[in-house]
C-alpha positions, -999 to 999 in steps of 0.1 A, spaced: 521 -333 149 549 -351 165 573 -330 187 607 -328 168 640 -339 185 664 -310 191 696 -306 171 717 -324 197 695 -356 195 678 -351 228 640 -353 232 619 -323 222 597 -328 253 603 -308 284 618 -326 313 586 -325 334 567 -344 307 594 -370 304 592 -375 343 555 -380 337 560 -407 312 585 -425 334 561 -424 361 533 -438 340 556 -465 327 563 -479 361 524 -488 362 528 -509 332 501 -496 309 496 -510 274 518 -495 247 485 -480 232 480 -460 264 516 -447 264 513 -437 227 481 -420 236 498 -399 264 525 -388 239 500 -380 211 476 -361 232 505 -341 248 519 -333 214 485 -319 202 477 -296 230 513 -286 240 520 -276 204 489 -254 205 499 -237 237 535 -232 227 527 -220 192 550 -244 174 564 -279 178 599 -269 182 590 -245 212 572 -273 233 606 -283 249 607 -249 266 571 -251 278 569 -246 316 542 -261 340 532 -226 350 523 -220 313 494 -245 316 469 -218 328 432 -222 325 431 -197 296 459 -214 277 443 -249 280 409 -236 272 421 -220 240 441 -250 229 412 -275 235 389 -251 216 411 -253 187 417 -290 191 378 -296 192 375 -281 157 391 -310 140 384 -339 164 356 -362 173 340 -363 206 357 -395 218 392 -380 209 384 -349 229 374 -369 259 404 -391 259 428 -361 253 410 -343 282 415 -375 304 452 -377 297 458 -340 303 438 -344 337 462 -372 347 491 -350 336 480 -321 356 473 -343 386 509 -356 384 523 -320 382 500 -308 411 511 -337 434 547 -328 426 542 -292 435 548 -281 398 512 -268 396 495 -246 422 461 -265 411 448 -288 384 430 -265 360 413 -294 339 381 -293 359 375 -259 344 381 -271 309 349 -282 291 346 -316 273 319 -335 255 295 -355 275 296 -394 271 267 -406 250 239 -421 269 228 -443 241 229 -481 246 259 -495 225 249 -513 194 250 -551 194 253 -569 161 225 -595 167 225 -632 161 216 -630 124 245 -607 116 270 -627 136 256 -659 118 262 -641 84 297 -635 94 304 -671 104 288 -684 71 311 -662 50 342 -672 70 332 -709 65 336 -703 29 374 -700 32 375 -736 43 400 -753 17 412 -719 3 446 -720 -12 455 -685 2 476 -689 32 460 -658 48 427 -675 47 421 -696 78 384 -703 85 389 -724 117 410 -697 133 387 -667 120 356 -686 132 372 -694 167 380 -656 170 345 -645 164 330 -670 186 353 -663 214 347 -627 211 309 -629 212 307 -657 238 332 -643 262 331 -605 254 368 -600 251 384 -568 238 408 -569 209 438 -565 230 425 -593 252 422 -616 222 456 -607 209 473 -613 243 454 -645 253 476 -676 257 465 -713 251 470 -718 290 444 -692 297 417 -716 284 410 -739 313 385 -768 309 363 -777 339 337 -804 343 310 -776 337 327 -764 306 356 -741 312 369 -707 319 390 -681 301 415 -662 322 414 -628 307 444 -604 311 422 -573 311 425 -536 306 444 -519 333 462 -552 343 429 -563 359 425 -601 355 390 -618 352 375 -653 345 349 -657 321 329 -690 322 325 -707 289 306 -738 276 320 -771 261 310 -764 226 332 -732 225 361 -752 238 354 -777 210 355 -749 184 388 -737 199 403 -772 196 392 -776 160 411 -745 153 441 -758 172 439 -790 152 441 -770 119 468 -750 134 489 -783 142 484 -791 105 499 -758 95 527 -756 120 534 -791 133 566 -781 149 549 -758 174 533 -787 193 547 -800 226 572 -829 220 556 -864 223 521 -848 222 495 -875 214 469 -850 202 463 -815 190 439 -803 219 446 -777 245 469 -799 265 492 -804 234 506 -769 235 527 -749 257 506 -729 282 524 -697 271 519 -702 234 496 -676 219 460 -686 214 456 -668 181 483 -666 156 487 -651 122 496 -668 88 533 -668 99 526 -688 131 535 -659 154 511 -642 178 484 -623 159 488 -586 158 459 -562 165 460 -549 130 457 -584 114 428 -592 140 409 -560 129 415 -566 92 402 -602 93 369 -590 110 365 -562 86 372 -585 57 344 -607 68 320 -579 71 327 -567 37 326 -601 22 292 -609 39 278 -575 27 271 -567 63 294 -536 68 265 -514 73 254 -535 104 282 -523 125 288 -490 141 313 -466 124 347 -473 135 338 -505 155 351 -539 145 360 -565 171 346 -544 199 312 -548 182 314 -585 193 319 -574 229 288 -551 226 269 -580 211 279 -602 241 269 -576 266 235 -566 249 224 -601 245 231 -609 282 213 -577 291 182 -587 269 183 -620 291 179 -599 323 214 -607 336 221 -588 367 242 -557 364 266 -571 389 272 -602 369 275 -583 338 301 -560 354 321 -591 365 320 -606 330 331 -574 311 357 -563 335 342 -529 342 352 -509 372 318 -498 381 282 -508 377 274 -475 361 293 -485 330 276 -519 328 242 -505 336 240 -491 300 234 -527 290 210 -539 317 173 -537 323 170 -559 354 186 -585 377 197 -619 369 217 -650 380 252 -660 388 282 -656 362 281 -692 349 244 -693 346 245 -658 330 272 -666 305 254 -699 294 222 -679 287 240 -662 257 218 -672 227 247 -668 204 258 -703 216 232 -715 190 255 -704 163 279 -733 169 252 -758 164 238 -739 135 270 -735 114 296 -756 132 305 -793 128 285 -818 148 297 -822 183 
């Protein structure tokens, strides 16, 4: 439940929480992260205060071990384990902030239980499933519906499974982030937590992206650079969005997820993905296919942009090679030869 504003129009949040939000905003988190801070605060603070309109009067000294335990116990009755873990993490960050500002005598969150992270290996989709999605997407070639765009949707799926990008990373990518090299190319990824990384890619993925950009130039000819002789990567402004919607503007996360869900349903493969997982399933596929190829945990950590090897270790059985060699081992590159236009 959202905290209501007061009658005078001021925020219904207590001043100390607004200070916390201001502090976090300086760190430039994603809008989804900022939204999660507010949503998780709303949920627990309302349970502690007893009513949404009373949250504004909540004081830091009211965040006792008993109060938080009781609130989280009620919250857990109606929320999934992943939501509880996220809420716990956000409240832990908030209590750390209050403790560092001498507003709390100690951070009580270490005394509040939370579900353990599942130890199971994330489920990859496999070559056959991804191939089936691409085959269905290719059926949209020549469609008269403006929202259908086979070249773009195909490029999205291939970029996701061959570079392991998250949904937000795909949405925020610019054309200038694709940088061809003699060996193939790299994607400069603006990653989670403002941590950039470079993902090696092969020539045939760049070719797929340029096929998509050629179709985009046909749809939106006015968006090319002036006096451009072609439609490849160099024909576009470096800051132009890599993936756009049917209106020519940067694709939204919602549109991206919808296009992927549509492909799963149209291919009759919706049961092949984990519940609630859409674009992120391609990232799992990227990681599990490389792990099956004995890529080293260090190389996989760098390719995925993880903070620690422990996270990447979930995918890995043994050691492997350097990043470019590791990325080139991805058997999903065969999909371009199987279903794409001849190179």
